[in-house]
C-alpha positions in Angstrom: 100.5 104.0 79.0 103.3 106.1 79.4 103.6 108.2 82.5 106.6 110.5 83.2 106.8 113.1 86.2 103.1 111.6 86.9 102.9 109.1 89.8 100.8 105.7 89.8 99.5 107.6 93.1 96.4 107.1 95.4 96.5 109.6 98.1 96.1 112.5 100.4 93.5 110.2 101.9 91.9 110.9 105.4 93.3 114.4 105.5 92.1 116.6 108.3 90.7 113.5 110.2 88.2 112.8 107.2 86.5 110.0 106.1 88.3 108.2 103.1 86.4 105.5 101.0 88.5 104.2 97.9 87.8 100.6 96.5 88.3 98.6 93.1 91.1 100.6 91.5 93.6 99.0 88.8 96.4 100.7 87.3 97.9 98.7 84.6 100.2 98.7 81.6 102.2 102.0 82.8 105.6 103.0 82.2 107.0 105.4 85.4 110.3 107.4 84.8 112.5 109.7 86.8 110.5 110.4 89.6 110.5 110.4 93.5 107.5 107.9 93.9 106.3 105.0 91.8 103.2 103.2 93.1 102.1 104.8 96.1 99.4 104.6 98.7 99.4 107.8 101.0 96.9 108.2 103.9 97.0 110.8 106.6 97.4 110.2 110.3 94.0 110.4 112.0 91.8 109.6 109.1 89.1 106.7 108.8 87.4 104.8 106.3 89.4 102.1 103.9 91.3 101.5 101.0 90.3 98.2 99.6 90.6 96.1 96.2 93.8 98.2 94.8 95.9 96.1 91.7 99.0 97.5 90.3 99.7 95.3 87.4 102.3 95.6 84.4 104.3 98.3 85.6 107.9 99.2 84.5 109.7 101.9 86.5 113.1 103.5 85.4 115.0 105.5 88.2 112.3 106.0 90.8 113.6 106.7 94.4 110.7 104.8 96.0 109.3 102.3 93.7 106.5 100.7 96.0 105.6 102.4 99.0 102.6 102.5 101.5 102.5 105.4 103.9 99.5 105.3 106.6 101.7 107.8 108.7 101.7 110.7 106.2 102.2 114.3 107.7 103.1 117.3 106.3 105.5 118.6 108.7 108.1 116.8 110.7 106.4 117.9 114.0 103.2 115.8 114.0 102.7 113.2 116.7 101.4 109.7 115.6 97.8 109.3 115.9 95.6 106.2 116.7 93.3 106.4 114.1 93.9 105.6 110.5 92.4 104.6 107.1 92.2 100.9 106.9 94.2 99.4 103.8 93.6 95.8 102.9 93.7 93.7 99.4 95.9 95.5 97.5 98.4 93.5 94.9 101.2 94.2 93.2 101.8 92.0 90.1 104.4 92.2 87.3 106.2 95.2 88.6 110.0 95.5 87.2 111.8 98.8 88.1 115.3 100.2 88.7 115.4 102.4 91.8 117.5 104.9 93.5 119.5 103.4 96.1 119.2 105.9 98.6 115.9 104.6 99.9 114.6 101.2 100.4 112.9 99.6 97.0 109.8 98.9 98.9 108.3 100.9 101.8 105.3 99.7 103.8 104.7 101.9 106.7 101.3 100.6 108.2 99.6 102.0 111.3 100.3 100.7 114.9 96.6 100.3 115.4 95.2 99.9 111.9 97.7 97.3 110.2 97.9 96.9 106.5 96.4 93.3 105.7 96.3 91.2 102.3 99.2 92.6 100.4 100.1 90.3 97.6 103.4 90.3 95.9 103.9 88.3 92.2 106.6 88.8 89.9 108.2 91.9 91.6 111.6 92.4 90.4 113.5 96.0 91.6 116.9 96.5 90.7 119.3 99.5 91.4 119.5 102.2 88.8 123.0 102.5 89.6 125.2 101.1 92.6 124.9 98.1 94.7 121.6 96.1 95.5 119.7 97.4 98.4 118.0 94.4 99.4 116.5 95.7 102.4 112.5 96.4 102.0 111.0 98.3 105.0 107.8 97.0 106.5 106.1 98.0 109.6 103.1 96.0 110.6 102.2 95.0 106.8 100.7 91.6 106.4 100.5 89.6 103.1 101.8 86.8 100.8 104.9 86.6 98.3 103.3 84.2 95.4 106.3 84.3 93.8 110.3 84.8 94.7 110.6 88.9 94.5 113.7 90.7 93.9 114.6 91.5 96.6 112.9 89.1 99.2 110.4 90.8 101.2 111.4 89.2 104.5 109.6 91.6 106.5 105.9 91.3 105.0 104.3 89.3 107.9 102.1 86.2 106.8 98.5 85.8 107.9 96.5 88.2 109.7 97.2 90.5 112.5 95.7 90.1 115.8 93.6 93.0 115.7 92.5 95.0 112.7 91.6 98.1 114.5 87.9 99.4 114.9 85.5 97.9 112.3 82.9 101.0 112.5 85.5 103.2 111.0 85.4 101.5 107.9 83.2 102.4 104.8 
């Protein structure tokens, strides 16, 4: 599948403090070109529920500003205050992802909730190189837990090993 001007995007989950339940989704064999976001999971602050069993496999991206992004802090305006509830995100894998990215943004951006961290993120055969300019080897991770099964380019040193001490309120999951 060739995707141009369309994103591999799972998003707007938990809008208006709603519950979102998404599981067992695979995006495979896609080409994404000249977009702001490549493979993205976006949840609104204040939502509840869960996202699990997501797999991004065999994806080629060319000139994508944000190649791999998880955003549990999504808010439409700049004036939003952080909320304590969030859609729980677990079991997300990125396998055989090759991309060129715009160096104005980090090639990987995992912004996970302070109170409901992202868990069991798996990286394997991920190679993200700049479209133009110098390599930005500075992925962003906040409260993101997972493993790198193979070496990644750039290395994702900010991805935390193991499991967090607390994973939020189980009653809010699906």
